[in-house]
C-alpha positions as CSV (number, residue, x, y, z in Angstrom):
1,M,105.0,46.2,126.2
2,T,103.0,43.4,127.9
3,E,103.2,45.4,131.1
4,N,101.7,48.3,129.2
5,I,98.8,46.4,128.0
6,L,98.1,44.9,131.4
7,E,98.4,48.4,133.0
8,T,96.0,49.7,130.6
9,I,93.6,46.8,131.0
10,R,93.7,47.3,135.0
11,K,93.1,51.0,134.5
12,G,90.2,50.3,132.2
13,V,88.7,47.8,134.6
14,K,89.2,50.2,137.5
15,D,87.7,53.0,135.8
16,L,84.5,50.8,135.2
17,V,84.3,49.2,138.4
18,A,85.2,52.0,140.9
19,P,82.1,54.2,140.3
20,E,79.8,51.0,140.7
21,V,81.7,50.1,144.2
22,R,81.3,53.9,145.4
23,E,77.5,53.6,144.4
24,L,77.2,50.3,146.1
25,K,78.9,51.8,149.4
26,G,76.5,54.5,149.3
27,D,73.5,52.2,148.8
28,I,74.8,50.2,151.7
29,R,75.0,53.2,154.0
30,A,71.5,54.4,153.0
31,L,70.2,50.8,153.9
32,G,72.1,51.0,157.1
33,A,70.4,54.1,158.0
34,K,67.0,52.8,157.2
35,F,67.7,49.9,159.3
36,D,68.8,52.1,162.2
37,A,65.6,54.1,161.9
38,L,63.4,50.9,161.6
39,H,65.2,49.7,164.7
40,A,64.5,52.9,166.6
41,E,60.8,52.9,165.7
42,F,60.6,49.2,166.8
43,S,62.3,50.0,169.9
44,A,59.7,53.0,170.7
45,L,56.9,50.7,169.8
46,H,58.3,47.8,172.0
47,A,58.6,50.4,174.9
48,E,55.2,51.6,174.3
49,F,53.9,47.9,174.4
50,D,55.7,47.2,177.4
51,S,54.1,50.3,179.2
52,L,50.7,49.5,178.1
53,R,51.1,45.8,179.3
54,S,52.2,46.9,182.8
55,E,49.3,49.5,182.8
56,S,46.9,46.8,181.8
57,R,48.3,44.3,184.5
58,S,47.8,47.1,187.2
59,N,44.3,48.0,186.0
60,Q,43.6,44.2,185.9
61,Q,44.8,43.6,189.4
62,A,42.9,46.6,190.7
63,L,39.8,45.5,188.8
64,M,40.1,41.9,190.2
65,A,40.4,43.3,193.5
66,D,37.1,45.3,193.0
67,C,35.7,42.2,191.7
68,R,36.1,40.5,195.0
69,T,33.8,42.8,196.5
70,P,30.1,41.9,196.2
71,F,29.3,45.1,194.1
72,C,31.5,44.4,191.0
73,A,29.8,46.3,188.4
74,M,29.5,45.1,184.6
75,G,31.3,48.2,183.6
76,T,34.4,46.6,185.2
77,Q,34.2,43.6,183.4
78,R,33.7,45.6,180.1
79,E,37.0,47.6,180.9
80,I,38.8,44.3,181.4
81,I,37.6,43.1,177.9
82,E,38.6,46.5,176.3
83,L,42.0,46.2,177.7
84,R,42.3,42.6,176.8
85,E,41.3,43.7,173.2
86,R,44.0,46.7,173.1
87,V,46.6,44.4,174.2
88,T,45.7,42.0,171.5
89,R,45.8,44.7,168.8
90,I,49.0,46.0,169.9
91,E,50.5,42.3,169.8
92,D,49.0,42.0,166.4
93,Q,50.8,45.3,165.2
94,L,54.1,44.1,166.7
95,R,53.9,40.8,164.8
96,T,53.1,42.7,161.6
97,L,56.1,44.9,162.1
98,R,58.5,41.7,163.0
99,Q,57.4,40.2,159.6
């Protein structure tokens, strides 16, 4: 008789808890998928940032080489400033994403 009561209680608890556990597992899977998507976006943004950084360095080196000539134009300096501002904006966006 005691075994019957225990078995009934076990079954009742199982019936109450099992759906909740299944729902939690589904939520965990959905959260994992969202995390994977966010990670992919972050990786793409990181690759884009690296590409822009590389481009910026190349441009800066070319501009610096141009500035060594006596005819360094103000436009060149403006381009350097604009590139630095672009890199700063991208770095700020990356910092925001990391938070």
